[in-house]
N, C-alpha and C positions, 0 to 999 in steps of 0.2 A: 626649125628650131623647136625643141621639145621642152616643155615645162616639167620640172621635177615634182612629182606628187609626194611631198614630204611635209610634215606638220610638226609644230612644237610638241613638247612632251604632253601637254594637256589635251592635245587632239591628234596624237600620233596614230599613224596607220600601221597595221600589222605588216611587217616587212614581206610577208608571204602573200599579201593581197595582190591579185592580178588585175590588169586593166579591165578585164571583163567584169570584175566585181565593183568597179567604179560606175556609179549611176547618178541620176538626178535626185537629190534629196532636199527636203524642206529644211532651210537654214534660218532664214529671216522670218520671224513671226509677224503677224499682221500689225500689232502695235508699233513695232520698229519701222515697218514700211509706211504706215500712215504718218508717223512722226516725221520720217525723212521727207516725204513729198509735201506735207503741209509746211515744213520748214523751208523747203525750196520755194514754194509759192508765196509764203508770207515774206521771206526776205526779198525776193524779187519785187513783189508789190510795194513793200515798204521803201526799198531803195529807189524805185522809179517815182514814187510820190513824195520823196523827201524834201523837194524844193517847191512843192505846190501848196499854196494856202487853201485852194479849192478842195484838195483831197487830203487835208490835214487829218481829219477824223479817221479816214481809211488808213493813213500812215500810222497813226497812234494805235488803232485797233489791231493792225497786223503786228506791231511791235509788242503789244501786250500779249497777243496770242503766242508769239515766239517765246516770251518769258514763261508762259504757262506750259508750253510744250517742253521746254528745257527742264522745268521742274518735274514734269512727268518722267522725262527720259532719265533723269538722275535717279529717281525712285526705281524705275524699271531696270536700271543698270545694277541694282542690288537684288531685286526680287524677280526679275524677268527670266526668260528662257536662256538656255546655255550660252548662245552666241551673243545675246544682248547684255550679258553681265560684264562689268568692268574687270572683274577678277579673271575673266576668261581671255579678254583680248588686249588689255593694257599690258605692255611688255617693258622690260628694262631697256636702257639705251644700248646695251650690248646686243640684244636681240634685234633691235631696229637697225643697227649698223650692219649686222650679219645679213639681214634681209635686203638692205640696199646694195650690199656687195653682190648678192646673188642676182639682183636685177641688172647691175652693171655687167656682170659676167654672162648675162642672158641665159641664166639657168635658175630662174626664180623658184623658190619653194612654194608649193601650193598650200593655201590656208583655207579651211572650210569656212571660217568666219572672217573677221577683219584681219588683214595682215598687219604686222607690227607698225609699218609706216602709216597705213590707213588709220590705225588707232590714234596716232598723234593728231591727225587732222580732225577726227571725231571729237577728241577731248578739247582741242583748240577751239573748234567752233562752238562747243558748249560753253567754254569759258568766255569767249568773246560775246556771245549772246547774253550771258549773265552780266557782262559789263555794259552792253548796249542798252539793256532794259532800264536800269536805274538812271543812267545819264539821259536817256530819252525822256523818262518821266520827269526828271528835274528840268529839262529844257522846256517841255510842254507846259509845265506849271510855273515857269519863269522863277525857279527857286534859287539858283545860284549864279546867275550872270552868264555873260557870253562865253566864258571859258568852258563851261560845261557843254554848251552847244558845239563848240569846236572839238572838244574831246569826243563827244558822241559821234561826230562826223569822221574823226580819225579812226575810231574803233570800227565804225561801219565800213570804211574803206579797207581796213585791215582784214575784216571779215570777207569782203569781196575778193581780196588778193588770195586769201587762204582757200576760198571756194574755187578760184581759178586753178590753183595748184592741185587741189583735190581732184577736180575734173580731169586735168592733164594726167595725173597719176593713175586715175581709174582707166583712162584710155590706154596708157602705156602698159599697165599691169594686165589689163584685159587682153591686150594684143599678145603679150608674152605668154600668158596662161592659156590663150585661145579660149577665153570665156567672155560672154557678154555680161559684164558686171552690172550695167545699168538695168538690163532686163531682169537680172537676179533680184534687184531691189523692187521690181514690180511683181514678179511671180513668187519670190521668196525661195526659189530653188537654185542650188548650185551643184557642182560635181562633188561627189563624196561616196562613202560606203553607206550601206543601210544603217549601220550602227551609229553613224555620225549625224543622222537626221534628227530633228526635234519631233516629238510625238504630236504636238498640237500647234495650230496657228494662233490660238487665242483671239479669234475674231470678235468675241464678245467685248473684250477690252478695247479693241480697235473701234468698234461701234460706239462705245462710251466716249472715246476721245472725240470722234466726229460729232457726236451729239453735244458734248460740252463746248466744243468750238463753235458749232452752229448756234447754240443757245447764247453764248457770250456775244457773238456778232449781232444777234437779234436784239439783245439788251442794249448794246452800244448804239445801234442805229435807231432804236426806239427813242433815244434821248434827243434826237435831232428835232 
């Protein structure tokens, strides 16, 4: 089964490009990768500690961290590198449907950045986190009664379901494209042409994110 190397207009490949010209290029900048894996760790930790009074502060700290990370990602979605920008990877429903049809036909079009279906998952997870944070804050501060706590739990379970679908989609699309997409989010590199790579990983911004998260965690636990 061969994946078709074809991209939307914004990232189209010269039709005369040969397979020999396709190589490993930097696609995901360091801030995007740090955001991604911190979100994975924070959601997993928050979900696992959600029913524990002993680990309540950890649960709350991880939830606040997720809110801060989403705030950063929204900003980076407007000012970040090419493949991090919403304007580059968020597509219309027609493009999403076309991509899903290509998956079902086992002739998926290759996208250097997020594919149209993956973009839906990204936006959905950002939106759900934006809803989890205030309901979690209200629950923690006993602000609006039991219904808020129940809503918080429903949204968190919805997030877990979306993450499960996202992981399954990554595995299927990775298999069809013959690409290790999880590894790409670690290394930042995917298949593409030289012109499609981003020029800088922006490691300094990633370091600032890690420093901000570490500083916040330190301040939270110093209150104990």
